FIDOTI-638832 format. One record per residue (C-alpha): x, y, z; residue in one letter. Coordinates in steps of 0.5 Angstrom, whole numbers, plus 500, padded with zeros to 3 digits. Layout:
# residues N
XYZa/...
//
This chain:
# residues 859
887273556m/885280554k/885285559s/878289560s/879296557p/880302562s/875307563p/879312559t/878309553e/871311553f/872318555a/870323551t/876328550p/875336549l/876338542a/884339541p/883346538g/878352536p/881353529g/878350523a/881343522g/883343529e/877340533k/878333532g/872332527l/873326522r/876330516s/875328509g/869323510a/865327505l/866328498g/862333493l/856328492f/855327499s/856335501s/850336496v/846331498a/846333505i/845341503g/839339499i/836334504s/836339509s/831344505t/826338505a/824339498p/818335498a/816337505y/817345503s/813344497l/807341500a/807346506a/809352502t/806352495l/799353497g/801359501v/805362495i/799361490v/794364495a/798370495g/801371487v/796366483g/799364477l/806367478q/808362483a/813359479p/817366478i/816367485i/820360487t/825362482m/826369485l/827367492a/833363489f/836370487v/838372495p/840365496m/845364491l/848371493l/848369500i/851362498a/857366494y/858369501a/859362504y/863360499r/868366500e/868366507l/869358507n/875358503a/879362508v/876359514d/873352514a/870352521d/864348522c/861354526g/860358520t/856364521t/858364528f/865364527t/865369521w/861374524a/865374530t/871375526r/868380522a/864384527f/866381534g/864376539p/857379540r/855379533a/858372532g/854370538w/847372535m/849369528g/850362532g/844363536w/840365530g/842359527l/840355533i/834358534a/831357527a/834349527d/830348534v/824351532i/823347525v/825341528m/819341532a/815342526n/819337522l/818332527a/810333528e/810332520i/814326520a/809323526g/803325522i/805322515y/808316518g/801314521f/798316514r/803311511l/800305515v/793308514g/792310522l/789316520e/786317527s/793317530l/795322525a/790327527t/791326535s/796331538r/798326543v/800321538w/803325533t/808329539t/810322541v/812320534a/815326533g/819325539m/821318537v/823321530w/828326533i/831321538a/832316532l/835322528m/840324533t/842317534a/844317527v/848323527c/851321533y/854314530v/858318525g/858323519i/859317514e/852314516v/849320516s/851322509a/850315506a/843315509m/842322506q/844320499r/839314499w/833318502l/835324497l/835320491c/828317492l/825323494e/828327488v/826321483a/818321486v/818329485l/820328478l/816323477l/810327480l/812333475a/813329469v/806325470t/803331471a/805335465l/804329461v/797329463r/796336462v/797335455y/794329454t/787330457g/788332464g/783334469p/778340468p/783345472t/789343467a/792349464t/797349459h/804352461v/804360459s/810365459a/806370463s/807365469w/814367469f/814375468n/815378475p/811384472l/805380472n/805380480i/799383483p/803388487s/809390491p/806387497q/804381494a/811380491l/815381497t/810376501s/811371496g/818371496v/818371503l/814365503a/819362498a/825363501v/823358507f/823352501i/831354500y/833354507w/838349509g/843348504w/848351509d/848345512t/853343507a/858348510l/857346517t/860339516v/866343512n/871340517e/869333515e/869334508t/875333503a/878339501d/874343506s/876350503r/873349497h/868343496t/863345501p/863352498g/862349491r/856344494a/853350497a/852353490v/850347487l/845345492s/841352491t/842351483v/839344483l/833346488l/832352483l/831346478v/827342482i/822347485y/821351478g/819344475l/815342481v/811348482a/810349474t/807342473s/803342479a/800349477q/799347470a/795340473f/791343479a/790350477g/790356482v/783355484g/780355491t/776349491t/778341489g/785340488i/786347486g/793350489l/789356493a/784351496n/785353504p/784346506d/790344502n/794349504s/798346509g/799340504d/798340497v/802334495l/798329498s/791332494g/795332488l/798325489g/791321488g/789326482a/795325478v/797318479f/790315480g/787311486t/787304484g/792299482g/799302481l/796309482g/794308489h/801305490a/805311487l/800316492t/803312498k/810313495l/808320495l/806320502i/812316504l/816321500m/814327504v/815323510l/822321508i/823329506s/821331513a/825325517v/831327512a/831334514s/830332521t/837329521q/840334517t/838340522t/841336528i/848336524l/848344523p/846346530s/850341533a/856343530r/855350531t/854349538v/860345538f/864350535s/862355540m/864351545a/871350542a/871357542h/869358549k/863361548t/858356551v/860351556p/866347554a/863340555g/859341549f/866341545a/867334547r/868328542l/866321541h/873318541r/871312536r/865316532f/869323532l/862326533t/860332537p/858328544t/854333548w/852338542s/849332538t/845329544v/844336547g/840339541m/836332540g/834333547l/832341547v/828339540s/824334544i/823339550a/821345545f/816340541l/813338548v/812345550v/809348544l/804342543t/802343551s/801350550v/797350544s/797347537h/796354534n/803356537v/806350534l/803352527a/805360528d/812358530s/814355523i/813362520g/817365525s/823361523v/823365517g/826371521l/831367524a/833365517i/833372514a/837374520f/843370520y/843369512y/843377512g/849377517l/853372513t/852377507g/855383511f/860379514a/863377508c/863384505v/867387512w/871381512y/874382505y/874390505r/881391505r/882386498v/875388494l/879393490t/884387488r/881385482s/874384479r/873378481r/874380489d/869386488l/864382485l/864375489f/867378496k/863385496g/857386491v/854379491l/854378498p/852385500g/846385495i/844378498g/845381505g/841387504l/835383501i/835379507m/835385511l/829388507f/825381508l/827381515f/824388517c/818387512y/816381515a/817382522a/814389522f/809389517n/807382515v/807378521y/806383526a/799384523a/794381529p/790377524d/796374521y/797367523g/793363528a/795367534t/796374537s/799377543v/797384546r/803387548l/804394552p/804400548l/803396542l/797393542g/795386539r/801383535v/801377530g/804371534g/809370529v/813376530t/812375537v/815368537l/821370532g/823376535l/822373542g/827368540a/832373538l/831377544l/833371548v/839371545g/840378546v/839377553a/844372554l/849376550m/853379556p/854373559v/857369554v/861375551t/863377558r/870374559e/872376552h/870383553t/874383560a/880379557a/880384551l/880390555r/885388560l/890386554q/889393551r/890396558s/896393559l/899395552l/903401551p/898407550h/903411546r/910409544l/915414547p/918419542a/926418542l/932420539s/934413538a/929411534v/922412530e/917407532s/910405530a/906399532s/899395531r/896390535y/890386532l/886382537p/884375535a/876375533d/874370537t/873369545r/878364545s/883368541g/885374545v/891372549g/898374551g/902378546d/905384548w/910389545y/914395548d/919401547v/923402553i/928408554p/934406557l/941410559s/945413554g/940415549s/939407548r/933404547v/930397549g/925393544l/921387546v/916383543v/913377547g/907372547e/904368552v/901362549l/894361551g/888365551h/883369555g/884373562l/889368564r/894369558a/892377558a/894377566a/900373565a/902378559m/901384564g/906381569r/911379564l/911386561r/912389568v/918384569g/921386563v/921394564r/924393571v/929388568l/931393562a/932399567r/937395570l/941396564d/942388563l/944385556d/939382552p/941375554e/942376561e/935380561l/932373558l/935369563a/932373569r/925373566l/926365565d/927365573d/921369574v/917364569v/919358572r/918360579e/912363578e/907357579g/900357580g/894355576p/895362572d/902361571s/905361563p/910356565r/913353558g/909357554g/912364553v/916366547t/920373547c/925377543l/929383547y/934388543a/938394545v/939399540y/945404541d/944410537p/951413538v/955407535d/949404531g/950397534r/944393536c/944387541s/939382541l/937375544a/931371543r/927365547a/924361542g/921367538h/921369531a/927373529p/926380527p/926382519v/931388518v/931392512a/937397510d/937403507p/941400501a/934396499g/936389502g/931385507v/933379511r/931376517y/936377522a/940371524e/941369531l/940363536p/933361537a/934360544g/928356548r/922358550p/922361557l/920357563g/923350561l/930351563g/936349559g/942352556p/944359557p/941364552f/946367547q/946374544r/947377537a/950383535a/948387528l/951394526d/945398523l/946404519p/942410520a/935409517g/935401518s/928398519l/927393524i/920389524a/919385531l/912381531y/908375533t/907369530d/899371529g/902376524l/905371519v/901364520e/898365513a/902361508v/908365505d/907370511g/914371512r/915372505r/910377505g/912381511l/919382508a/916384501e/912389505t/918392508l/922393502a/918399501g/921402508f/922409506h/915410507r/912412513p/912407519l/904408520e/903407512s/907401512l/904398519c/897398515d/900395509e/903389512a/896388516l/892389510a/897384506t/898379511l/891379515l/886381510p/881378514g/880377522p/885372525v/885366530d/891369534d/893375536d/898379532a/903384534v/907388529l/913393532l/916397526l/922401528v/927406524r/934407527t/937414528r/944416529r/946421534l/951427530d/958427532a/957434535g/952431540q/957426543v/964428547t/968422550d/975423554w/980418557e/983420563l/989417567a/987414574p/990420577d/987425582p/989431578a/984428573a/979431577v/980438575a/982436568q/975433567a/972439570r/975444565r/973439559l/966439561v/966446562t/969448555g/964443552r/958445555l/959452554n/960450546e/953447547w/950453550g/949450556l/952454561a/946454566e/948446567l/956448568v/956448576f/951442577t/955438572t/962440575e/959437581l/957431578i/963429574v/968431580s/964426585e/964420580l/971421577v/974422585t/970415587n/972412580t/980414582i/979412589r/976405588y/977402581a/984401578p/985403570g/983409566p/977413567v/973415561r/968421561v/962422556r/957427555l/951426550i/947432549r/940429547d/933430549r/937431556s/944432558l/947425559i/954424563c/957418564e/963416567v/966409566s/972405569d/974397570t/971396576g/965392578h/963394584t/956399584s/956405589p/949405593h/945411595l/945412603r/943417608q/949419611a/949421619a/951427621r/958425624d/960421617d/966424614e/963421607g/957418604g/954424601r/956424594g/951420591l/946423595y/948430592i/948427585i/941424586a/938431588q/941434582l/939430577t/933427574e/935420574r/942416575w/944409575g/949404574t/950399568r/955394567y/960392561t/964387559e/970390562d/967394567g/961399569k/959405567t/955410572i/950415568w/946421570t/941425566e/939432567q/934436564a/936441559l/934448560p/928451557s/929455551e/926462551g/
//
């Protein structure tokens, strides 16, 4: 007997990850034909021509065909931007994701908001058109003119198309293929029939096609040209839907980009042919079937249908088919408008820009659950509100869509240029397709946006409504609606980007502001934060001065993102600095840090998600001791030109428990280069090889090498934080180090004083003789008294005077305040007063007590 399914089987899981191809959508569901069909259907060719062709003709007259072709140019340029960006980041968030990577989360949010606003606004209009044409198709003209019934029908159409999008991308694609084929077939039939009738005895309005129609110099004025192109841009809008389903497309990095370019080219052919044939048949008159007749400006195709096909028999059926075609166009575009808006919201939720609930997937259909349903509900609500307020406001809203379109298309063009700025000089192709063409497209869109918003649409007599604004007077309703929709996004921006900003600020404040200048090494670093809100995480690095002129090098990564990861990173970085000052060996330091991670607990604990590499370099003998906890090995380049990845035990990530960490040692000649990094730097294909090749030119300045490594490995923004720490080793001269071995005899105290005095005089440090004699006397006396075996004394002249006394004992002295009647206990107290720092470090055969004194200032 079958058991009933558990509730979890129907639960909607969150997207597994925010990266391209990681969100859990049904990958490989669409081919090139389906992508092209979705791209073309989103533009609603029949509806767009019906609603826009009359407006274009009224503005430019016989030059309408060339206007439809000129509007293709900026669309093609932006399509190239989409193609190039999609090739490196096939994320269904498209403009949102790419603008975030290029310009930061604020620009990304506005790009996503612009697309959503345009889609929601146009959905209300498409749904109303679908309702009107649905009633006309069945002969219910009275309902077609009723605002209430067309609104109800529009709501039904939105609900039906939302359901189709919800049940799977394959169903949506199959529906689009059939609807598009029917739509294009009827449009071509209309165009061919109209042209045949023009040349075989058409109506009195018929005019033979003339080459002058395609001459842009014949356009009456620059203002007419700009207004016409602005109106024509709307008929091409929507092809980018082919990109928003990229994560569900086979070969997601290339097929969607090809589909975008193919869609715009095919639209050019369709629009050019239909506009030319319609103008040749109906003319540009203002009466009858003339395309400039204001009574037909909202729907020129319905009037043409009866004139081209006739009103009886087959002609009546074809006219009805034309009405059906406009209905199909509006319905298909309604569906394909839900797809990009839902996936953009889905991607924004996966990147934690909107509430995480919108990142939920249907377990069986693998479609965005609340993103799809939510966009349908918002569109229905917007339709009802605008219809209730005023039908004129609803009419003006369609014009305001152009502002949102120009905004997010232009932003994408500029994002492409900035994203690829480091590689534009790599080849002519990169310069053209990644820089010049997208840049020109972005500039055209910027011009169209400004011209439309502040000149054409702002005129009080433009459109059906106007609004009186303080200080500005009466302003066209189209500008108010368009800019108002974008300003709502601006108002919401601080809220949705607050966590990213806080996490990035916290991350940067916890990292070193400036690397210390040391004798042991020369160092340079780069920290490249992730470009999405979800990406700012817990990568860190540090250069820590240690006793004996040694230096500690550390790089680590807390898995996870946002404020929690950044805060955990800060705690661990402080922990590493504290443990390093105890002069622990690398493997011992990682073991102590592992205890910290395991015992920390709590919701913010990074347990099981921390990797770290710690190294200690000694400039006296050139040895570097390293240990790692699940972190990538460093790259080492020696002065002879060899570059290799250091071989050392991998270890486990911190917080998991298990076997002890192991240490490896490297003998590094002076001038060797060590590169420590996090995974974000080399996650690209061949990233590790690319890093090694970059470091082959290690004789160059470290700052230059850092810049070249980032430009080579991360030419664009990144999903994950990336850290690079470059260190060039140095060796102390033999004349800077003096080492003596003394017998464990009380007479050795006087001998140590004489040796130290002689060497300090040779170094020109006579001012430090008295204090150094006291330090050496106390330390050597204690060593002889409490530890067996020989005594070693070492002086190092570096940026300070370092005095070290080593023995075979393992008992560390402790500083304390001696009482008045105590016979001893004042030695370390005196040493602490005479030195800048002092401490103890343990070695394999004993311990070393060290002190540091400031060198006397010159002059």
